[in-house]
A tleap script that builds the chain and sets N, CA, C and O, in Angstrom:
source leaprc.protein.ff14SB
mol = sequence {
  NMET HIE ARG PRO THR LYS ILE VAL ILE LEU
  MET LEU LEU GLY ALA LEU GLY CYS ALA GLY
  LEU THR LEU PRO HIE ALA ALA ALA GLN GLU
  ASP VAL ILE VAL LEU LYS ALA ALA GLY SER
  ASP GLY GLN ARG LEU PRO VAL ALA PHE ASP
  HIE ASN LEU HIE MET GLY LEU TYR GLU CYS
  LEU ASP CYS HIE HIE ASP PHE GLN ASP GLY
  VAL ASN VAL LEU ASP GLU ALA ALA LEU GLU
  GLU GLY ASN PRO ASP LEU GLN CYS GLY ALA
  CYS HIE GLN ALA ASP ALA SER LEU ASP ARG
  GLN LYS ALA PHE HIE ARG LEU CYS LEU GLY
  CYS HIE ILE GLN VAL ARG LYS ALA GLY GLY
  ALA ARG GLY PRO GLU MET CYS GLY ALA CYS
  HIE ARG PRO PRO CSER
}
set mol.1.N position { 77.945 111.064 49.928 }
set mol.1.CA position { 77.673 111.022 51.375 }
set mol.1.C position { 77.891 112.220 51.828 }
set mol.1.O position { 78.975 112.510 52.335 }
set mol.2.N position { 76.950 113.039 51.718 }
set mol.2.CA position { 76.747 114.369 52.089 }
set mol.2.C position { 77.102 114.504 53.506 }
set mol.2.O position { 76.851 113.554 54.247 }
set mol.3.N position { 77.401 115.078 53.763 }
set mol.3.CA position { 78.696 116.024 54.479 }
set mol.3.C position { 77.920 116.382 55.853 }
set mol.3.O position { 78.744 116.718 56.703 }
set mol.4.N position { 76.872 116.408 56.232 }
set mol.4.CA position { 76.270 116.523 57.295 }
set mol.4.C position { 75.831 115.307 57.771 }
set mol.4.O position { 75.721 115.163 58.989 }
set mol.5.N position { 75.544 114.352 56.968 }
set mol.5.CA position { 75.720 112.927 57.684 }
set mol.5.C position { 76.702 112.239 58.113 }
set mol.5.O position { 76.753 111.383 58.997 }
set mol.6.N position { 77.997 112.944 56.985 }
set mol.6.CA position { 79.284 112.128 58.103 }
set mol.6.C position { 79.600 113.336 58.694 }
set mol.6.O position { 80.033 113.972 57.733 }
set mol.7.N position { 79.660 114.038 59.626 }
set mol.7.CA position { 79.370 114.897 60.298 }
set mol.7.C position { 78.886 114.271 62.030 }
set mol.7.O position { 79.503 114.189 63.092 }
set mol.8.N position { 77.214 113.859 61.514 }
set mol.8.CA position { 76.929 112.895 62.511 }
set mol.8.C position { 78.016 111.169 62.703 }
set mol.8.O position { 78.398 110.647 63.751 }
set mol.9.N position { 78.116 110.950 62.035 }
set mol.9.CA position { 78.417 109.420 62.125 }
set mol.9.C position { 79.847 109.788 62.765 }
set mol.9.O position { 80.142 109.190 63.800 }
set mol.10.N position { 80.597 110.553 62.334 }
set mol.10.CA position { 82.562 111.292 63.326 }
set mol.10.C position { 81.539 111.077 64.314 }
set mol.10.O position { 81.891 110.247 65.152 }
set mol.11.N position { 80.071 111.683 64.544 }
set mol.11.CA position { 80.059 112.611 65.841 }
set mol.11.C position { 79.598 110.851 66.659 }
set mol.11.O position { 80.461 110.044 67.005 }
set mol.12.N position { 78.757 110.723 66.741 }
set mol.12.CA position { 78.878 109.202 66.969 }
set mol.12.C position { 79.797 107.945 67.648 }
set mol.12.O position { 79.712 107.194 68.620 }
set mol.13.N position { 80.613 108.162 66.663 }
set mol.13.CA position { 81.753 107.469 67.173 }
set mol.13.C position { 82.569 107.548 67.987 }
set mol.13.O position { 83.020 106.620 68.659 }
set mol.14.N position { 82.995 109.191 68.047 }
set mol.14.CA position { 84.023 110.097 68.960 }
set mol.14.C position { 82.726 110.015 71.045 }
set mol.14.O position { 82.873 110.264 72.242 }
set mol.15.N position { 81.621 109.480 70.032 }
set mol.15.CA position { 80.892 109.349 71.542 }
set mol.15.C position { 81.163 107.939 71.820 }
set mol.15.O position { 81.258 107.659 73.015 }
set mol.16.N position { 81.269 107.241 71.199 }
set mol.16.CA position { 81.327 105.652 71.354 }
set mol.16.C position { 82.699 105.403 71.636 }
set mol.16.O position { 82.823 104.324 72.215 }
set mol.17.N position { 83.890 106.057 71.423 }
set mol.17.CA position { 85.084 105.822 72.049 }
set mol.17.C position { 85.639 106.504 73.156 }
set mol.17.O position { 86.701 106.269 73.733 }
set mol.18.N position { 84.618 107.559 73.431 }
set mol.18.CA position { 84.682 108.514 75.281 }
set mol.18.C position { 83.860 107.096 76.039 }
set mol.18.O position { 84.315 106.513 77.023 }
set mol.19.N position { 82.760 106.778 75.434 }
set mol.19.CA position { 82.434 106.402 76.777 }
set mol.19.C position { 82.870 104.424 76.625 }
set mol.19.O position { 82.374 103.522 77.301 }
set mol.20.N position { 84.066 104.281 75.364 }
set mol.20.CA position { 85.230 102.656 76.011 }
set mol.20.C position { 86.148 103.176 76.726 }
set mol.20.O position { 86.999 102.514 77.320 }
set mol.21.N position { 86.051 104.585 76.737 }
set mol.21.CA position { 87.394 104.779 77.948 }
set mol.21.C position { 86.788 104.842 79.180 }
set mol.21.O position { 87.670 105.181 79.969 }
set mol.22.N position { 85.272 104.627 80.025 }
set mol.22.CA position { 84.969 104.510 81.004 }
set mol.22.C position { 84.699 103.428 81.010 }
set mol.22.O position { 85.498 102.952 81.816 }
set mol.23.N position { 83.764 102.226 80.459 }
set mol.23.CA position { 83.812 101.249 80.795 }
set mol.23.C position { 84.192 100.171 81.001 }
set mol.23.O position { 83.526 99.171 80.735 }
set mol.24.N position { 85.916 100.142 81.776 }
set mol.24.CA position { 86.426 99.247 81.968 }
set mol.24.C position { 86.008 98.924 83.406 }
set mol.24.O position { 85.854 97.796 83.875 }
set mol.25.N position { 85.760 100.758 84.376 }
set mol.25.CA position { 84.938 100.633 85.447 }
set mol.25.C position { 84.130 99.952 85.631 }
set mol.25.O position { 84.043 98.981 86.382 }
set mol.26.N position { 83.265 100.525 84.768 }
set mol.26.CA position { 81.437 100.033 84.924 }
set mol.26.C position { 81.985 98.881 84.562 }
set mol.26.O position { 81.543 98.141 85.441 }
set mol.27.N position { 82.606 98.252 83.912 }
set mol.27.CA position { 82.491 96.443 83.880 }
set mol.27.C position { 83.481 96.357 84.176 }
set mol.27.O position { 84.340 96.525 83.310 }
set mol.28.N position { 83.901 96.039 85.596 }
set mol.28.CA position { 85.117 95.596 85.476 }
set mol.28.C position { 85.197 93.869 85.359 }
set mol.28.O position { 86.135 93.330 84.771 }
set mol.29.N position { 84.151 93.133 85.963 }
set mol.29.CA position { 84.571 91.848 86.071 }
set mol.29.C position { 84.078 91.062 85.070 }
set mol.29.O position { 84.015 91.707 84.024 }
set mol.30.N position { 83.703 89.934 84.960 }
set mol.30.CA position { 82.798 89.054 84.474 }
set mol.30.C position { 81.306 89.076 86.057 }
set mol.30.O position { 81.412 89.083 87.283 }
set mol.31.N position { 80.241 89.079 85.212 }
set mol.31.CA position { 79.184 88.542 85.827 }
set mol.31.C position { 79.141 88.376 87.102 }
set mol.31.O position { 78.752 89.130 87.994 }
set mol.32.N position { 79.845 86.661 87.140 }
set mol.32.CA position { 79.874 85.586 87.885 }
set mol.32.C position { 81.268 85.062 87.655 }
set mol.32.O position { 81.718 84.639 86.590 }
set mol.33.N position { 82.162 85.196 89.345 }
set mol.33.CA position { 82.888 84.902 88.967 }
set mol.33.C position { 83.509 83.374 90.201 }
set mol.33.O position { 83.395 83.093 91.394 }
set mol.34.N position { 83.888 83.024 89.480 }
set mol.34.CA position { 84.330 81.654 90.069 }
set mol.34.C position { 85.631 81.737 91.452 }
set mol.34.O position { 86.817 81.664 91.131 }
set mol.35.N position { 85.343 81.847 92.517 }
set mol.35.CA position { 86.120 81.707 93.289 }
set mol.35.C position { 86.850 80.485 94.038 }
set mol.35.O position { 86.181 79.765 94.780 }
set mol.36.N position { 87.925 80.301 93.887 }
set mol.36.CA position { 88.674 78.934 94.570 }
set mol.36.C position { 89.546 79.212 95.153 }
set mol.36.O position { 90.300 80.116 94.792 }
set mol.37.N position { 89.770 78.310 96.573 }
set mol.37.CA position { 90.944 78.695 97.262 }
set mol.37.C position { 92.123 77.518 97.451 }
set mol.37.O position { 92.223 76.300 97.299 }
set mol.38.N position { 93.104 78.854 97.956 }
set mol.38.CA position { 94.570 78.197 97.071 }
set mol.38.C position { 94.780 76.740 98.357 }
set mol.38.O position { 94.660 76.637 99.578 }
set mol.39.N position { 95.069 76.014 97.458 }
set mol.39.CA position { 95.423 74.429 98.238 }
set mol.39.C position { 93.836 73.463 99.168 }
set mol.39.O position { 93.713 72.554 99.988 }
set mol.40.N position { 92.936 74.371 98.389 }
set mol.40.CA position { 92.160 73.457 98.506 }
set mol.40.C position { 91.937 72.133 98.810 }
set mol.40.O position { 92.596 71.438 98.037 }
set mol.41.N position { 91.346 71.519 99.537 }
set mol.41.CA position { 91.463 70.091 99.783 }
set mol.41.C position { 90.367 69.003 98.933 }
set mol.41.O position { 90.399 67.827 98.569 }
set mol.42.N position { 89.264 70.313 98.854 }
set mol.42.CA position { 88.619 69.540 97.300 }
set mol.42.C position { 87.174 68.896 98.522 }
set mol.42.O position { 86.319 68.224 97.945 }
set mol.43.N position { 87.020 69.053 99.662 }
set mol.43.CA position { 86.497 68.980 100.436 }
set mol.43.C position { 84.919 69.460 99.688 }
set mol.43.O position { 83.973 68.804 99.253 }
set mol.44.N position { 85.193 70.873 99.797 }
set mol.44.CA position { 83.936 71.836 99.158 }
set mol.44.C position { 84.164 72.413 97.427 }
set mol.44.O position { 85.246 72.412 96.840 }
set mol.45.N position { 83.161 72.765 96.992 }
set mol.45.CA position { 83.290 73.069 95.053 }
set mol.45.C position { 83.566 74.585 95.322 }
set mol.45.O position { 83.391 75.161 96.396 }
set mol.46.N position { 83.810 74.872 94.708 }
set mol.46.CA position { 84.432 76.476 93.836 }
set mol.46.C position { 83.214 77.273 94.867 }
set mol.46.O position { 82.528 76.724 95.729 }
set mol.47.N position { 83.206 78.840 94.435 }
set mol.47.CA position { 82.121 79.562 94.643 }
set mol.47.C position { 81.950 80.135 93.659 }
set mol.47.O position { 82.924 80.512 93.009 }
set mol.48.N position { 80.244 80.464 93.102 }
set mol.48.CA position { 80.106 80.972 91.977 }
set mol.48.C position { 79.424 82.093 92.861 }
set mol.48.O position { 78.369 81.995 93.489 }
set mol.49.N position { 80.555 83.543 92.733 }
set mol.49.CA position { 80.126 84.500 93.741 }
set mol.49.C position { 79.757 85.676 92.003 }
set mol.49.O position { 80.321 85.812 90.917 }
set mol.50.N position { 78.348 86.342 92.773 }
set mol.50.CA position { 77.375 87.389 91.567 }
set mol.50.C position { 78.084 88.705 91.524 }
set mol.50.O position { 77.426 89.572 92.099 }
set mol.51.N position { 79.041 89.068 91.104 }
set mol.51.CA position { 79.970 90.048 91.158 }
set mol.51.C position { 79.119 91.090 90.258 }
set mol.51.O position { 79.436 92.262 90.056 }
set mol.52.N position { 78.085 90.490 89.807 }
set mol.52.CA position { 77.368 91.863 88.706 }
set mol.52.C position { 76.162 92.429 90.012 }
set mol.52.O position { 75.845 93.597 90.236 }
set mol.53.N position { 75.655 91.161 90.737 }
set mol.53.CA position { 74.566 91.574 91.817 }
set mol.53.C position { 75.112 92.904 93.006 }
set mol.53.O position { 74.477 93.876 93.416 }
set mol.54.N position { 76.864 92.348 93.390 }
set mol.54.CA position { 77.242 92.956 94.620 }
set mol.54.C position { 77.220 94.580 94.194 }
set mol.54.O position { 76.511 95.496 94.611 }
set mol.55.N position { 78.387 94.554 93.099 }
set mol.55.CA position { 78.506 96.076 92.041 }
set mol.55.C position { 77.232 96.763 92.259 }
set mol.55.O position { 77.173 97.971 92.485 }
set mol.56.N position { 76.120 95.922 92.186 }
set mol.56.CA position { 74.854 97.044 92.591 }
set mol.56.C position { 74.697 97.313 93.590 }
set mol.56.O position { 73.969 98.303 93.679 }
set mol.57.N position { 75.203 96.708 95.012 }
set mol.57.CA position { 74.761 97.414 96.426 }
set mol.57.C position { 75.766 97.827 97.163 }
set mol.57.O position { 75.484 98.612 98.069 }
set mol.58.N position { 77.216 97.411 96.979 }
set mol.58.CA position { 78.601 97.834 97.642 }
set mol.58.C position { 78.830 98.690 96.929 }
set mol.58.O position { 78.143 98.891 95.928 }
set mol.59.N position { 80.356 99.774 97.416 }
set mol.59.CA position { 81.233 100.255 97.075 }
set mol.59.C position { 82.263 99.591 96.329 }
set mol.59.O position { 81.749 100.171 95.373 }
set mol.60.N position { 83.143 98.991 95.863 }
set mol.60.CA position { 84.019 98.197 95.324 }
set mol.60.C position { 85.238 98.489 96.083 }
set mol.60.O position { 86.345 97.959 95.995 }
set mol.61.N position { 84.952 99.146 96.612 }
set mol.61.CA position { 86.350 99.774 98.098 }
set mol.61.C position { 85.882 98.253 99.454 }
set mol.61.O position { 86.647 97.591 100.155 }
set mol.62.N position { 84.248 98.195 99.322 }
set mol.62.CA position { 84.511 97.565 100.249 }
set mol.62.C position { 84.305 96.368 100.877 }
set mol.62.O position { 83.852 95.875 101.910 }
set mol.63.N position { 84.916 96.050 99.645 }
set mol.63.CA position { 85.983 94.664 99.340 }
set mol.63.C position { 87.176 94.176 98.906 }
set mol.63.O position { 87.822 93.247 99.391 }
set mol.64.N position { 87.538 95.142 97.566 }
set mol.64.CA position { 88.186 95.194 97.448 }
set mol.64.C position { 89.409 96.587 98.184 }
set mol.64.O position { 89.270 97.809 98.254 }
set mol.65.N position { 90.380 95.802 98.557 }
set mol.65.CA position { 91.612 96.615 99.641 }
set mol.65.C position { 93.440 95.830 99.188 }
set mol.65.O position { 93.995 94.877 98.642 }
set mol.66.N position { 93.722 97.387 100.077 }
set mol.66.CA position { 95.344 97.226 100.242 }
set mol.66.C position { 95.100 98.411 101.749 }
set mol.66.O position { 95.017 99.633 101.880 }
set mol.67.N position { 95.057 97.220 102.672 }
set mol.67.CA position { 95.343 97.698 104.262 }
set mol.67.C position { 96.713 98.331 104.150 }
set mol.67.O position { 97.547 98.089 103.278 }
set mol.68.N position { 96.823 99.183 105.168 }
set mol.68.CA position { 97.813 99.469 105.697 }
set mol.68.C position { 97.621 100.888 106.668 }
set mol.68.O position { 97.246 102.057 106.581 }
set mol.69.N position { 98.225 99.776 107.769 }
set mol.69.CA position { 97.946 100.493 109.156 }
set mol.69.C position { 96.829 100.701 109.451 }
set mol.69.O position { 96.489 101.722 110.050 }
set mol.70.N position { 95.680 99.373 108.937 }
set mol.70.CA position { 94.081 99.773 109.078 }
set mol.70.C position { 93.410 100.597 108.280 }
set mol.70.O position { 92.272 100.981 108.551 }
set mol.71.N position { 94.132 100.984 107.100 }
set mol.71.CA position { 93.734 101.836 106.420 }
set mol.71.C position { 93.725 100.964 105.026 }
set mol.71.O position { 94.586 100.196 104.595 }
set mol.72.N position { 92.126 101.445 104.327 }
set mol.72.CA position { 92.148 100.734 102.265 }
set mol.72.C position { 92.773 101.699 102.181 }
set mol.72.O position { 92.317 102.689 102.755 }
set mol.73.N position { 94.101 101.830 101.422 }
set mol.73.CA position { 94.574 103.337 100.927 }
set mol.73.C position { 94.567 102.498 99.330 }
set mol.73.O position { 95.177 103.070 98.427 }
set mol.74.N position { 94.111 101.612 99.122 }
set mol.74.CA position { 93.653 101.127 96.896 }
set mol.74.C position { 93.065 102.754 96.670 }
set mol.74.O position { 92.230 103.370 97.332 }
set mol.75.N position { 93.642 103.060 95.787 }
set mol.75.CA position { 93.354 103.524 95.049 }
set mol.75.C position { 92.109 103.060 93.611 }
set mol.75.O position { 92.402 102.434 92.593 }
set mol.76.N position { 91.135 103.453 93.881 }
set mol.76.CA position { 89.877 102.789 93.097 }
set mol.76.C position { 90.038 102.642 91.763 }
set mol.76.O position { 89.431 101.680 91.293 }
set mol.77.N position { 91.030 103.674 90.572 }
set mol.77.CA position { 91.348 103.723 89.955 }
set mol.77.C position { 92.640 102.867 89.770 }
set mol.77.O position { 93.608 103.380 89.209 }
set mol.78.N position { 92.693 101.443 90.271 }
set mol.78.CA position { 93.578 100.556 89.946 }
set mol.78.C position { 92.790 99.835 89.494 }
set mol.78.O position { 93.175 99.537 88.363 }
set mol.79.N position { 91.543 99.192 89.812 }
set mol.79.CA position { 90.755 98.890 90.048 }
set mol.79.C position { 90.109 98.021 88.225 }
set mol.79.O position { 88.946 97.975 87.826 }
set mol.80.N position { 91.419 97.450 87.492 }
set mol.80.CA position { 91.036 97.176 86.133 }
set mol.80.C position { 90.957 95.866 85.889 }
set mol.80.O position { 91.644 95.155 86.623 }
set mol.81.N position { 90.221 95.272 84.948 }
set mol.81.CA position { 90.084 93.477 85.124 }
set mol.81.C position { 91.422 93.324 84.464 }
set mol.81.O position { 92.091 94.085 83.764 }
set mol.82.N position { 91.625 91.950 84.959 }
set mol.82.CA position { 92.993 91.497 84.981 }
set mol.82.C position { 93.955 92.034 85.189 }
set mol.82.O position { 94.945 92.001 84.458 }
set mol.83.N position { 93.823 92.799 86.518 }
set mol.83.CA position { 95.442 93.216 87.262 }
set mol.83.C position { 95.627 92.081 87.849 }
set mol.83.O position { 94.720 91.345 88.240 }
set mol.84.N position { 96.971 91.843 87.957 }
set mol.84.CA position { 96.980 90.976 88.950 }
set mol.84.C position { 97.196 90.754 90.663 }
set mol.84.O position { 97.032 89.949 91.580 }
set mol.85.N position { 97.725 92.209 90.304 }
set mol.85.CA position { 97.963 93.296 91.979 }
set mol.85.C position { 97.056 92.817 92.982 }
set mol.85.O position { 97.484 92.344 94.035 }
set mol.86.N position { 95.536 92.931 92.664 }
set mol.86.CA position { 94.823 93.396 93.216 }
set mol.86.C position { 93.157 92.210 93.118 }
set mol.86.O position { 91.946 92.396 93.232 }
set mol.87.N position { 94.004 91.113 92.870 }
set mol.87.CA position { 93.322 89.773 92.987 }
set mol.87.C position { 93.833 89.243 94.073 }
set mol.87.O position { 94.973 89.331 94.528 }
set mol.88.N position { 92.742 88.587 94.523 }
set mol.88.CA position { 92.719 88.377 96.023 }
set mol.88.C position { 94.423 87.408 96.310 }
set mol.88.O position { 95.439 87.729 96.926 }
set mol.89.N position { 94.101 86.342 95.636 }
set mol.89.CA position { 95.905 85.084 95.827 }
set mol.89.C position { 97.233 86.180 95.457 }
set mol.89.O position { 98.446 85.983 95.381 }
set mol.90.N position { 96.137 87.769 95.219 }
set mol.90.CA position { 98.033 88.586 95.604 }
set mol.90.C position { 98.668 88.522 96.590 }
set mol.90.O position { 99.879 88.305 96.534 }
set mol.91.N position { 97.940 88.715 97.892 }
set mol.91.CA position { 97.860 88.731 98.731 }
set mol.91.C position { 97.643 87.993 99.871 }
set mol.91.O position { 98.399 87.938 100.841 }
set mol.92.N position { 96.081 87.153 99.665 }
set mol.92.CA position { 96.378 85.326 100.478 }
set mol.92.C position { 97.072 84.455 99.759 }
set mol.92.O position { 96.287 83.836 99.040 }
set mol.93.N position { 97.882 84.200 99.648 }
set mol.93.CA position { 98.209 82.874 98.913 }
set mol.93.C position { 98.128 81.761 100.324 }
set mol.93.O position { 97.861 82.037 101.493 }
set mol.94.N position { 98.541 80.141 99.560 }
set mol.94.CA position { 98.586 79.343 100.904 }
set mol.94.C position { 98.865 79.243 102.356 }
set mol.94.O position { 98.409 78.663 103.342 }
set mol.95.N position { 100.019 80.241 101.983 }
set mol.95.CA position { 101.219 80.301 103.144 }
set mol.95.C position { 100.446 81.538 104.020 }
set mol.95.O position { 100.587 81.331 105.225 }
set mol.96.N position { 99.713 82.696 103.748 }
set mol.96.CA position { 99.893 83.502 103.809 }
set mol.96.C position { 99.314 83.093 105.735 }
set mol.96.O position { 98.769 82.005 105.920 }
set mol.97.N position { 99.509 84.007 106.886 }
set mol.97.CA position { 98.514 84.659 107.722 }
set mol.97.C position { 97.496 84.215 107.873 }
set mol.97.O position { 96.964 83.429 108.657 }
set mol.98.N position { 96.983 85.321 106.259 }
set mol.98.CA position { 95.189 84.533 105.804 }
set mol.98.C position { 95.281 84.295 104.439 }
set mol.98.O position { 95.520 84.840 103.361 }
set mol.99.N position { 94.963 83.161 105.002 }
set mol.99.CA position { 95.225 82.624 103.327 }
set mol.99.C position { 93.861 83.256 102.613 }
set mol.99.O position { 93.051 84.058 103.079 }
set mol.100.N position { 93.906 82.517 101.137 }
set mol.100.CA position { 92.378 83.122 100.608 }
set mol.100.C position { 91.369 82.238 101.000 }
set mol.100.O position { 90.372 82.884 100.676 }
set mol.101.N position { 90.910 81.059 101.542 }
set mol.101.CA position { 89.909 80.730 101.903 }
set mol.101.C position { 89.234 81.397 104.003 }
set mol.101.O position { 88.180 81.563 104.618 }
set mol.102.N position { 90.244 81.483 104.153 }
set mol.102.CA position { 90.352 83.151 105.493 }
set mol.102.C position { 89.639 84.039 105.325 }
set mol.102.O position { 88.771 84.536 106.043 }
set mol.103.N position { 90.092 84.332 104.081 }
set mol.103.CA position { 89.832 85.840 103.674 }
set mol.103.C position { 88.315 86.110 103.149 }
set mol.103.O position { 87.737 87.175 103.366 }
set mol.104.N position { 87.817 85.173 102.531 }
set mol.104.CA position { 87.156 84.756 101.818 }
set mol.104.C position { 85.595 84.238 102.682 }
set mol.104.O position { 84.412 84.512 102.485 }
set mol.105.N position { 86.144 83.576 103.458 }
set mol.105.CA position { 84.981 83.815 104.773 }
set mol.105.C position { 84.406 84.592 105.266 }
set mol.105.O position { 83.204 84.858 105.294 }
set mol.106.N position { 86.232 85.489 106.186 }
set mol.106.CA position { 86.089 86.363 107.008 }
set mol.106.C position { 84.891 87.746 105.941 }
set mol.106.O position { 83.939 88.415 106.343 }
set mol.107.N position { 85.538 87.671 104.572 }
set mol.107.CA position { 84.903 88.972 104.511 }
set mol.107.C position { 83.236 88.621 103.864 }
set mol.107.O position { 82.240 89.344 103.913 }
set mol.108.N position { 83.386 87.330 103.303 }
set mol.108.CA position { 81.696 86.953 102.673 }
set mol.108.C position { 80.807 86.860 103.411 }
set mol.108.O position { 79.700 87.395 103.347 }
set mol.109.N position { 81.383 85.913 104.456 }
set mol.109.CA position { 80.582 85.984 105.743 }
set mol.109.C position { 80.423 86.971 106.782 }
set mol.109.O position { 79.247 87.305 106.929 }
set mol.110.N position { 81.235 87.531 107.535 }
set mol.110.CA position { 80.998 88.699 107.923 }
set mol.110.C position { 80.041 89.712 107.627 }
set mol.110.O position { 79.658 90.531 108.462 }
set mol.111.N position { 79.539 89.648 106.096 }
set mol.111.CA position { 79.128 90.496 105.269 }
set mol.111.C position { 77.825 90.538 105.704 }
set mol.111.O position { 77.087 91.284 106.347 }
set mol.112.N position { 77.786 89.128 104.942 }
set mol.112.CA position { 76.197 88.368 104.778 }
set mol.112.C position { 75.615 88.707 106.857 }
set mol.112.O position { 74.590 89.199 107.329 }
set mol.113.N position { 76.444 88.336 107.287 }
set mol.113.CA position { 75.872 87.949 108.920 }
set mol.113.C position { 75.677 89.352 109.528 }
set mol.113.O position { 74.704 89.488 110.269 }
set mol.114.N position { 76.294 90.169 109.360 }
set mol.114.CA position { 75.957 92.204 109.360 }
set mol.114.C position { 74.625 92.614 108.953 }
set mol.114.O position { 73.726 92.928 109.734 }
set mol.115.N position { 74.550 92.593 107.708 }
set mol.115.CA position { 73.367 92.505 106.908 }
set mol.115.C position { 72.289 91.748 107.541 }
set mol.115.O position { 71.276 92.221 108.056 }
set mol.116.N position { 72.611 90.562 107.448 }
set mol.116.CA position { 71.470 90.042 108.191 }
set mol.116.C position { 70.544 90.889 109.622 }
set mol.116.O position { 69.352 91.189 109.690 }
set mol.117.N position { 72.038 91.152 110.967 }
set mol.117.CA position { 71.669 91.719 111.644 }
set mol.117.C position { 71.567 93.097 111.626 }
set mol.117.O position { 71.335 93.612 112.719 }
set mol.118.N position { 71.696 93.944 110.522 }
set mol.118.CA position { 71.057 95.158 110.367 }
set mol.118.C position { 69.817 94.942 109.475 }
set mol.118.O position { 69.501 95.941 108.829 }
set mol.119.N position { 69.092 93.908 109.313 }
set mol.119.CA position { 68.080 93.020 108.414 }
set mol.119.C position { 67.446 93.722 107.119 }
set mol.119.O position { 66.330 93.956 106.655 }
set mol.120.N position { 68.979 93.951 106.759 }
set mol.120.CA position { 68.570 93.833 105.384 }
set mol.120.C position { 68.673 92.263 104.595 }
set mol.120.O position { 69.035 91.379 105.371 }
set mol.121.N position { 68.444 91.875 103.376 }
set mol.121.CA position { 68.667 91.146 102.271 }
set mol.121.C position { 69.013 90.309 103.356 }
set mol.121.O position { 69.292 90.958 104.364 }
set mol.122.N position { 69.089 89.044 103.487 }
set mol.122.CA position { 70.800 88.410 103.587 }
set mol.122.C position { 71.517 87.598 102.626 }
set mol.122.O position { 71.092 87.338 101.500 }
set mol.123.N position { 72.315 87.315 102.976 }
set mol.123.CA position { 73.120 86.108 101.956 }
set mol.123.C position { 73.407 85.066 102.248 }
set mol.123.O position { 73.212 85.015 103.462 }
set mol.124.N position { 73.980 83.581 101.710 }
set mol.124.CA position { 74.104 82.650 102.474 }
set mol.124.C position { 75.106 82.810 103.397 }
set mol.124.O position { 76.100 83.489 103.141 }
set mol.125.N position { 74.919 82.167 104.604 }
set mol.125.CA position { 75.253 81.612 105.770 }
set mol.125.C position { 75.802 80.591 106.016 }
set mol.125.O position { 76.410 80.507 107.083 }
set mol.126.N position { 75.765 79.307 104.968 }
set mol.126.CA position { 75.558 78.351 104.828 }
set mol.126.C position { 76.530 77.906 104.270 }
set mol.126.O position { 76.909 78.654 103.369 }
set mol.127.N position { 77.508 76.431 104.472 }
set mol.127.CA position { 78.717 76.377 103.547 }
set mol.127.C position { 77.795 75.752 102.630 }
set mol.127.O position { 77.700 76.603 101.745 }
set mol.128.N position { 76.924 74.605 102.243 }
set mol.128.CA position { 75.997 74.398 101.350 }
set mol.128.C position { 75.642 75.703 100.194 }
set mol.128.O position { 75.644 75.428 98.994 }
set mol.129.N position { 75.402 76.842 100.570 }
set mol.129.CA position { 74.508 77.778 99.882 }
set mol.129.C position { 75.323 78.449 98.765 }
set mol.129.O position { 75.073 78.830 97.622 }
set mol.130.N position { 76.702 78.430 99.791 }
set mol.130.CA position { 77.433 78.866 99.019 }
set mol.130.C position { 78.235 77.763 97.195 }
set mol.130.O position { 77.971 77.714 95.993 }
set mol.131.N position { 79.240 77.127 98.169 }
set mol.131.CA position { 79.655 75.786 97.450 }
set mol.131.C position { 78.214 74.808 97.094 }
set mol.131.O position { 77.349 74.070 97.567 }
set mol.132.N position { 78.587 75.271 96.235 }
set mol.132.CA position { 77.501 74.103 94.993 }
set mol.132.C position { 77.745 74.169 93.317 }
set mol.132.O position { 78.195 75.059 92.596 }
set mol.133.N position { 77.147 72.571 92.989 }
set mol.133.CA position { 77.551 72.972 91.997 }
set mol.133.C position { 77.387 73.778 90.992 }
set mol.133.O position { 77.618 74.826 91.595 }
set mol.134.N position { 77.160 74.112 89.886 }
set mol.134.CA position { 77.457 75.354 89.237 }
set mol.134.C position { 75.690 75.107 88.345 }
set mol.134.O position { 75.232 74.214 87.632 }
set mol.135.N position { 75.218 76.249 88.808 }
set mol.135.CA position { 73.456 75.901 87.907 }
set mol.135.C position { 73.448 76.537 86.455 }
set mol.135.O position { 72.451 76.432 85.740 }
savepdb mol mol.pdb
quit
């Protein structure tokens, strides 16, 4: 192999390696995440949440949070796929004052209602629009 060809290949591999360092934040989750409430009585199906769609519309810290004295102090750099400390259930457990079901409803429905009132593209607000069999 000629020396210039080796240099080009090494440069391309280096660029791909650098790109790989930034990809975890760009693709931090699956495109669709299945949300299940802890201790659910099974009356409603889990929700297929389109994470990819929401990533394109909102900032990460609009949903992901660590509130201290009413301020979201979460460092966005901590948002890594699989980080158990940042999954909803880490704080919103079945025995918490704001369990997962209440947290999902407050955050998701609250945002959908605000967007509708502001005249934006509305998200679902009725139970069956979110709690439905996978398509």
